[in-house]
N, C-alpha and C positions, 0 to 999 in steps of 0.2 A: 363691631358687632364682636359680642364675648358668647363663645359658646360654654353653655353649661351643662355637665355631664358627666362622663368617666375621667376627663382629665381634670385634676387638681385646680382650684382657684388660686392665684397669689392675692396678697393684697392690693397690687397694682389693678388685678382683674375686677377686684371686688371695688375699688375706688372708681373705676371707669364706669362699670354698671351705676353704682350709687351715684356719681356726680353726672350721670346722663351722657357720658362721654361715648358710651357705647351699648346698643339694644342687647336685649337678651336673644340668644339663638339656642334652640334645642335640636342637634343632630339627629338625622333619621336613624343613624346606626345606633346612638343610645336611646331614643325613643323605642326602638326593638328591643332592647334589654328590659326596658320597664315594662313593656307589654308582656314580655316572655315570663319576668317575674309575676306579673298578675296572672297569668293563665296557669303557672304553675301552683300557685296558692290556690287558686279556686278548685283545681284538680285534686291536690294533696289534702285540702281540709275537707272533701266531701264525705269521709268516714272517720273524721278525728275530731279530738276536743282541741280547739286553738284558741289561746287566749285572746279574748278582745274580740274575737271574731264569731263566737258561738257562746261565749261566758260574758258574764258581767265584767265589770272594772275594778281594778284596786281589790280592797277587802271582799267587792262582791262577786269575785272571780269563782267562788264556790258555787255560784248559781247559774245554771244551763239556762240560754236563753233559746225559745222556740225557733224554727226556721222561719214562720212567718213573721218574726219579729225582729230579724236580724238586721235588716236596713233600717230599721226605725230606732234599733239601738244605738247605731252611730249619731243619726240625729240628736237624739237624747244626750249623748255625750257631749255633742258641741253645744246645744243649748243650755245644758245644765251647768257647765263651766265656764260659760261666759258670764262672769260676775267680777269683773275688773272694776277698780275705783281709783280714784285719785284723777290727776291730769292726763290728758291725753298725750301719748308720745308724740314728740315731734316727728314731721313727715319722713325726715332723713333716716330717722331709728326705727319707723314702721318699714319704709323700704329695705334697710338693712335686714331686718328680722326676716321678710320675704325672699330676698335674696338667699340667704342662708338655710330658710327651709326649703327652697326650690333646690338647693345644690345638694342637700342631703337627699330628697326624695328621688333625684336622678341618678343617685348611687345604685338604684334598681335593686334595693334590699328591702323595702317596705310593701311593696305587693300592692300598689295603687294602680289605679286605672290611667290610662295615659290623658284622660281629660283633665285630671288634677294637675299634672305638672304644667300641661298647656295653657290652662286657665291662670294659672300663677305667672308664668310667663307673658300672657295678655295684660294682666294687671299690672306688672311692672312696666312693660314696656308702653302703655297707654297712661302711664302715672294715677291708677286707681288704687288708694290705699286705705286697708280697713282701719276703723277706728280701735287702737289698741291702748289699753289703758295701763299706767306706770304701775299701780298695786294689784298684786295677784300671782299665784304661783311661787312654790318654794325651790324649784329647780331641782327637783329629785326625779318624779316622772315625768321631767322636762319641764318647758316653761307653759304648764297645762292652760293656766288661766288668758297668758297673753295670747298664746296660739288657737285658743277656742274662739277669740273674737276675730282672727284671721279665719278660721273654718266658717263662722256665722255670717261674714261678710261673703264668703266663697259660694255657701247655698242661697244667698240672695235675701238674709233674714236681718241682716246687721246693718250698719250704717259705714260709709266710706267717705273719706277726704278726697274731693277733685276739685282742682283748680282754687284751692283754698277756702272751700266751704264743706260743712259736712251735709251729706244727702244720703237717704235711704239708698242702699245698695242697688235695688232693682231699677231704680230710676236711672241709676247712670248705667247700668247693665242694658238697659233698653235702649238708651241713648247711644251708647257704642257698640250695641250688638254684640255683648257677651252673654254667652248663656251661662246661667247659674249651674253650679257642680251638681250633680246627681249621684249619691252615693251609690258604688256598686259592691263594696265589700267591706273592707277595713279603713275606708279612706278617712273617717272621722278619728280614729285612734293615730291614724298615720300622720295626719295634721298636727294633733295635738302632743304626741308622745317624742317631743325632740328637744334640744336645747339652743333651738335657733332665735330666740329671742335674747338671751344672754350672749350668744356668739354673735349675732349681729351687730348689737350694741356695742361688745368688745372689740369688734374690728373696726369700728367707728372711733372708739376710745385709742385704740393703737394709732390710727392715722392721725389723730389730733395730738397726741403725746409726742410722737415725733416732731409736730411742729413745733410746739411749746418747748421742745428740747432745743430745737434750733434756734429759736430765738433767746434761750437762755444762754447759750454759748454766745450767741453774738451779744446781747447785751453785758454778760459778765466781762468780756473782751472790751467793750465800749467803756464800762466802768473803770477798767484797769487802765486804758488809756489814757481816760480824761484826769485821772488823778496821778497820771504819771508814774505807775508802778514799776517795779524792775520786772524784766523778762523771764528770769530764771526758774520761776515756779510753773511755766509751763512749757520748758525747754525739753528736748528730746532726752538728753542725759539724766536730768531728774526724774522723768517719770517713768524711763524704760527699765529701770531698775526695780520698779514696781509692776509685778506681771499681769496685772489686769487688762483687758483689752479696752474696755470702756475708758478707763484713765487714759489710756494713750491715744484711742481716737480723739478724744476731747482736747488734750494737749496738742495734737496734731491741727485740729481745727483752728485752735487759738494762735497757733503760730501763723497758719496761712492768713487768718485775718488780720492779725497784726503785723506783719512782716516789713509793710511799708509806712508803718507809723512814725511820724516823727515826736511823739510824745513817751511813747514807752522806753525807760531807761535800762541801760546796762548795768550791771552791778558793779563791773570790774572799772568803769568810767566813773563812777562816783564814789562809793564806799570802801574800793579798794585803794583809793589814792593814800599813800603813805602819810600825807598829813594828818588824815582822820586819825591816826592811832593816838595822836597826842592829846586829842579832845577828852574831857571828862565826860559830857553829856553831848551826844552826836544830835546835831540838827536834822538830818535825815532820820525817818524811821528805818530803822535796820530791817524789819520785818513787817508786811503788812498785816490788816486785821484778816482773819481766817476766811470771811466772806469774800475776800479779793484773793489771798494767797492759796486757798485750798480748792479752788474751782474745779481742777481735774478730779480730785478726791471725791468731790461731793457728787459731781454730775456723771463721772464715770460709772457708778453703780446703777445710777437712774438710766443711762444708756444700755446697761447690760439688762437691766431688769425690762426694760421695753423691747428690746430684742428678744429675748426670751418669752415674753407675753406674745409676740407676733408669731413666734413659732408654735406655742402651744396652741393659740385660738385659731390660728389657718389651720393647725392640725385637726381641730375641733369641727372646722367649717367643712372641711372634706371628709369627715366622719360619716358613718351610720350610725345615728343617734335615735334609734327606733327600739321598739320592744313589741312583739319578738322581731329578730332578725329572720325575713324570708330568703333562705338561701338556694334560688333556683339551680346554681350551678352543682352544689353537692346534694340536691334533692332531699334537703331538710329544713326545718323550722327550729330556731334556737331563742329560748328564753333566757333572760337576763336583765341588765340595767344600763344599756349603752345610753339611756336618757338621763343617767346621773351627771349635773353638772358641774362635779368638783373640780375637774382640769381649769374651767373658765373661771369658777367662782375664785379658787386661789390666785390665779394669775391677775385678776382685777383687784383684789385686795392688795397685791404685792405692787401693781400697777398705780393705786391709789396713794399708797404710802409712798411711792417714789416720788409722784407728782407733787404731793404734798410737800416735801421736802425741797422739791424744785421751787416750790412759791416761797418757802421759808428763805431760801437763798437770796430770792430776789427780793423779799422784803428787808433783809439785813442789809443788801448791798443800798436798798433804796433809803434805808434810816442813816447809813453812814454818809450818802450824797446829802441828806437833808439836815444832818447834824453838824453844824460849823465847828461845835468843840471836838468832833471826832475828825473830820477831815481838813481842819483848818485851811480850807483853800475856797471855800463857797459860802456865799450869805446864807443864813438861816432859810431852811425851805426852798433853796434855790429861787429866792427873792429877788427879782431883777428890777422891783420898783423901789419905794421908799421903806425903810425897816420901821416897823410899828404901826405904820399906815397900809401898806400893802402885805399879802398873805402868801403870795407865791404857791406852793405845792402844799402848802400845809394842811387844806382841806382833804387834798386827795389821799395824804398819808393816813388819814382815817380810815378810809375805804378799804385800804391796800392791808392794813392791820386786822381789821375785823373779819376781812373775808378770809386770809391767813388763818386765822383762829377757826373759823367754821370748817375750814380743811382739815384741821388736827383734831377735830371733833369726828368728823366724818371719815377719818383713816381708822376707826376701830374695824376689825376685821369681821365682815359677814359669815367666812367660811367656817368661824367656830361658832357660830351663833344658830345651830341647828334646834329646831323644836319639833319633835315628833307630832303628826297629825293623821288624818286618812283612817281612823281607828287603829294606830299605830301600825299601819302596813308600810308607812312611809317613817320607819322610826329615826332614819337618820338622813338628813337633806343638806343641799349644798347652799341653797338661798343665792343662787347664781345671777338671777335676773337682779335681784336687788343689790348685790355688790357691783355688777355693771353699771346700773344705774347711779349708784352712789359715786363710783368713779367718774361718769360722765358730769357729775356735778362739780366734783372737786378740778377734774380739767377747765370745765367751764369757768369757774371760780378763778383760776390760774391765769387764765387769758386777761382776765381784770387785772390781776395783780402786776403782771409783766407789762400791760399797757401802761399802766401809771409809772413804773420803772421806765420804760422808754421815753416817756413824755417828761420826766424829770432829766434824763441824760440829756436829751436836747436842749433844755434848759441852761444845763452845765455847759455843753458846749458853746451856747451863745453868750453865755457870762464869760467865759475864756476868751472868744473870739478865735477859736482855735482850729476852724474849719481847713485851713491851709495844712494844718500837721496831721491832720487824720489820715488814716488808711483809706486805700481806693475803697475797700469793703464798708469800713463803717461812715465814710461819706456818702457812700450810695445809701446807706440806711437812712442817714440824716435827711437827705434830699427827697427821699420818698415819703417820710413822715412827715417833714415840714411842708410837702405839698399839701396835704390832709389836715394838718394840725399847726398852724402859724405861732411862731415866738409870741409870748405874751408879757406883758409889764403890769398892765393895769389888771384887777381883778373882774373876773366875769364867770359865770357858771360854766363849770367844765365837765358836766354829765354828758352833754353830747358829744364833746371831743373825746372824751374817754370811749364812748360807744362807736365812733368814726374808726378811732386807733385800733380798737379790740376787735373791729371787724375786719379791719385789713390784716391783723396778725393771724388771723384764723384762716384767712382765705387767700393770702398771697403765695406766688409762686416760691418755690425754693431758692435761696438765697446762697447757702452753703450746703453742699451734698453730704451731710449727717448720715442717710440711712443708706445700708447696702441692700443692693437687689436680693428680694426673696429668692430662696431656693426653688419655690413652687415656679417662678417666673421663667420663660424660656429667653 
């Protein structure tokens, strides 16, 4: 059971709720604060002009709304902004959005009735997910369009995903005895006016980015192992003189992974042999290609980027991202722009650039393994059959290369792509939900690339017949994947194998402890 309320959520807490490891609980004392905030707003606003309560919205805020229309105003906002298009968000991203919105509303600065948060809790716990679409919202007055679809379902007028199918919301509410939300004050604006779609998606992206980085370190280590690289490029002594945290974490992980390997070579045992100095041309390559030798320098910044993204997006998750802010403690209401999504948008752009670079490293390592003229060790395309008759991993390389190319194009930043709209009221915007969704696509693509790389590494191990020389960690990876993807010689369609390996990479338990515990986690 995960309590959502005044205590900050960590990435671990968020993951527990998202992956159904724990139900959402709203503590009595936290609900009392939400109720006190609601009652303060009702009393404070009785004789005052409050944006979005008794005025129109955005550039229409100059128009006062009559008292008899105040409740209808909130319904009008939800209905009019339910204008999303494109594909339906995957269910896990919809759930992530709901968790993020509930967490913000439970900070007790949005003036909502407790019915609102209790309904969100019940929908999450009963796996009822509003139909929210990918396109819509510019991330400045919050994720207005995405969250409007959340609100539409909550008032019983939209559609929901339940048990894998789309249904009218009221059909499922009646079946599960969920009462649709009745607007009491500013609940419409409070549901819409926040960064919860980009934040929820961003949290999922960070979870997946850590998983990708773990596999990238493992695969980079395995590639170095099977080509019998030298060990000094990931040594403590070489890396410690570069003062970046990420680089030294990656180097330490590689040392841990490869410490028992019987294949990685020590430079002093080979190139430092006095007999070598007499040679004009060295048989052994003095230094490996950058994709093998510079792993710590390439993956180190990616580690630091993911870590910074986790800190920033988790801060946003635990923030009040509404407008206005209803402050019952200081007995005032503050108008501003906490709904602006710049923090999330910028971090998602940085994250997708970092993950694109990770996929580029994987593609270069893959190319090295498949190109016999480079590695001078393996048959072309790691073909274990008859050269010229069989094709090995040749077809799979095309998929990896084209997927990385798409990542590179998707890496153009959305953060600097502001387009004024809303009668120029929203004259600078974040495009945060677009950035988060593009990052999600880059991450998804990267799992495909790393899966192809892993399949190739295993073929290399089988060609060398070197399982007895692998480190215990890499041997464990070999055995796990070979259990679901057997070695092959004859050509056969590989798309189903790719899907199987990819699903494993996304969902397996941690193999190496790459991520440090969140500062929010007790």
